[in-house]
Steps between C-alpha positions, in 0.01 A plus 500: 500500500443268789616608838632152566806520286529196276878493506728667754733751346849576633367824639219317675754249641694789637191636671418162646846455621496839664171417670641174625808668639279734693282235655416573863561236759227338702578586868391233742627385844557140624156519662350608158404838647622819316813673617497795738703771671601383853390708795871523596813500284677159463846455650642225281298507184503874472425503120153374575416759764279696260328213313537130598367204685667517846399657816762636741460173710560280193808702409623452857469118466700521173762707671547234766534235228750720318715553815501130573617408150779759505622375840536152349733623223874533521606861556645542153177383333264729689585810310489316161171335570312737724325686211392179329354346815300815560380514142368151511333525839333833417318363194230384736427871537490568131171618352539216262578229760231254390660508144858494630434188695281336215216485740257653249568216264589195707301575818822393690747755617846433348775477761685771315379801301543509125837637410585637158781290337746794462468589870508139631812410295672807659455378853828374641505130566602559869162675548276220364514309828392814684209549256391139546480587866211735417278195427373272761448229242747221578471344160620817332801522731583132435468493121668830423871503552678834566756377249244472224381857421336392170256254673438760768391754239286242315310458829424868517313516170127569519217452251486861388851645488362843443481510875855390584721696736655756462353594161158538655615791707731668251261483209269789474212282386477357849552823686239646739496820298228641285513314165572666173211534248504276197566696187418350163684559172272318257298613193133512406450130558558551867297621807463844641349615826268789590575603861171571677548483875811545708590510877335167586608272783514156343197505282366144486153536349347681204141408419179660353151470633336398169229761566556715192666782685846401380638579845831327600555372849864470610586322818829525692658228705470691828128503474356810313300498181437820302261581217641640178260665249522423118753784465698346792428785733501365852224523767684600813280322743587130497248258352596260769750517784603186670840620602431464874395142448745369241799279605806610319826684575730754332751225443602459130360185363224451760226311314215570742257781478207616266516238229182475304159671414208407270183671424172301475387453137184690597678762703317780327172353648612367837812692597690182617881453488746250648842533626795262603744608761744398783409536874642394829862546615839334435420205725143445384424609153197442282351590163153637499245523219219750573205659331436875522216722371521843345401799718153619454612863509796482261561256204875568540526367856443159665283466804771384736246371748352268231788242513384148507778239543455217256808287578809510715792266455800447740831571329780288657768729359525856373555437139295340215173679583339474160250790464302483176131551500291497189152412362474239234260530209292255705431771758691313784775664702844341464784532753858397452701402810868435561635174637559639851860617450855413596656299224403176323155492659625303804162472662413129559589192294372639167510877572204732501480512121408129477297487823138521408399556863676840490407808307863612476662463145160493345258664260181555700160551339197610706147638441457832682160565341307243706639505862294314761464578878804308603772591246554811287530294185391171363677236297417490117336160437738426206821559700718201427537355851157552644402212720839336518618412855773701665513742204407863522221560260614854424795365290473547131861413421815423705878447483583875479811638675426880507296637220583868459245662267242307315243632251194404293525509127217713343520297186555570138259786411404336173469122586489512879778247496695496834231667700498399864839345508697575811869574470738491802860577562625257762824603667768231497721356764861499397504426125184574308222754469179384329181615335186278547152494354277398792251218436231353716638225723861554376797401687793729408765283657662693787685386706567184298586709188656844447426596143550187291768366733459252794555684824401237763613159376282323754189657358571533128431137417198448712167420326342833613760695298481292184246733344611834647460798263829642381549869447456656154836672542799505731815709510809442705662702782770599257229712335300618801433407855138599585215500247227764498202375315322723261215516248389374167475819295152543343502884488417722205779737473786274400401229247853369492476400866170312471523128597819547698529417870713780639686432825833573665765420755523685826876479543637544149228742378471307173158502336384199290230404254346153467311426179297184440555286194172310512580282207821367665353516852800707609576841650778717367675733741686812402685773692327832421761761423473850635512802270772761504462877500454524137213253511335593833423872499202734489403425859618146517844355592701187477583529873350328804580403866638150493326312776172390324242460779176437307297554192157643450221545243254781454138463383610538134748219534813717491793384712694668776818409684573574869866503599739668742872567538515382857252234628414637843181657636698780642621610152293719269656366185200317365383593153198407278568487120266436206650269249520652156583357160683775307450319171132595514570820314268445197201726432200408703140545385276621770128431443266697710117490524346757724168527690390426862728258662288234669746229425810498291814302427858589439642281228761455237420274219318220665591595865152589634505368854543812718183649643495876549325700765137594414539873534254705302712673241367675189770593246417697193793485261570600139754382264711712276792422266792734481765391245598149596385523856171400645384714792253458782344813627350492845124538531331744736366253747823348617588687820821512695396235756417226258680179477424245240550126543708572805738737311540878534349677207844613389591136432231501232611788278278769654717758342569495124719190442731414227728206412680388815734230630355178606604550854304829535200485718225518227647193325435299807135464401485346160135493483220652717154361433222694661196490290428690187721699250848366428779744421838381377804693631852443406765567781 
């Protein structure tokens, strides 16, 4: 059965509804910085003393305004209206202030915060005039009559009423508490998770080196990267430690930090890798893309002194930092930048996304294999804007808002179809999240368009936007509020998942699948259901932390999800999961040929694209039949230190092995091709 359910059952609808009801809010202040804990407790807005957007000084200014408004009221109204006036004023200190005042969507702060209809209609009419005094906008005071509560409440509606006051502070989904895990209830057609690593501080990166060692490299937002061996044992000494150089904070929702890492396609030979991270301070922040080299004394450590800065870009605001690095099938390095932050890309007449003299809001493509004496990289000759005046030649595509997680399609293992496509999840503004396929010279529309919808009416109808490339899929903010891009699954373990682009939403915790219908030129999106305890067992679970930070892929093409239950670098709630299809429970035929391993491949069916390490291994095996079971007996030359194709020998049935479940380790390798004799073993 396909993981992308063809029709949504009542049970699945219940799961989706539950997930949506546990969506976590997106905390953001009026300056678009993440909320914080004030150095001193607040006097007026005490409910935001632990987590909010006001300093003691700002709270003091609100207190003065509060006192002034109360003095203007008749004595008999003060007691009735005091609480309402304080509630309205204090929403500037709310950790969701940018949403409450619709600033995230409209780029203009509304005179009054968004009020939930039930609460607004309960406000006594005698207090409305006092509440109007909280705004300095004379047009609001003039058009809204205190005797017309209905019109007043209409004026307090915001684009996304999920953020209206007071529901936003009384609803658990917007609390500052650790979020509850998502628990599935579905059957065998749903997804399970193998928990592999815990205790991480906002894991943002999971990559492999492509060197045949099958090591996994996990980077955390605060700046440390660790190596995990094929059995997911951790090497304690960090692979790379940039924690003293990284610009980030412990504030929940801070988007700055260690954001991306990519290994050179020839890393095994040249030891080169590249990272993308934030530097500077709150007043002057930048993104930096650097090259490092592996340490000569230890393949599991980076030579910290080898850093060569390739590129630094000023970030005018603290959000929308982009962060993806990857190598295309053409061998060039691609970097994906955000639009510079705040809301609505307010930088200049057209915004950074449409400004071809800026590298913000772009896909950058550079050649790091042929640097000259003046710059650490050169421009590929076939970049689309080479030679054009006032255009940065590094630009490969533009019109991106804030791509968060992009990936290269390995291609269909049989036909090669799709190979080299670059998928991106581009985080939306106030209404739509989108998935794009990046094409050379493509304009993806931002800030003129958000998804398929016109966002900036002055730009939408200009000639430059006439041929912009629309997304292959969008979903609204009633479904999720922050996309996390994923991968096109081309692995060997789960045939049902092949050809599906797996991605998720950071805030709702929903996981989706996009499948291409090439004949119709369309993409079909499905919610992937999560298995219950009856489905997800034997070492896997239908349970995961809800804030989906990133996805990753190992050398064999298997997928991983990185998530947390509280998005702060001070919290060790980050987890890495392997995605598991429980419906893969059929018998698996394991074909093994043994001899010296000069080169080998791990494959299933026609999946034969994973190089293995060239360890010299001699395996002498014999085959015996016992009843209906086929048994492998270990030969004498396989010692305890041997690994084969990056896997510990116990993964290969080095003890007598019998029929086993598809999720058991031996079934992970459907075929090992070494050299000579082929043995067939049924697990």
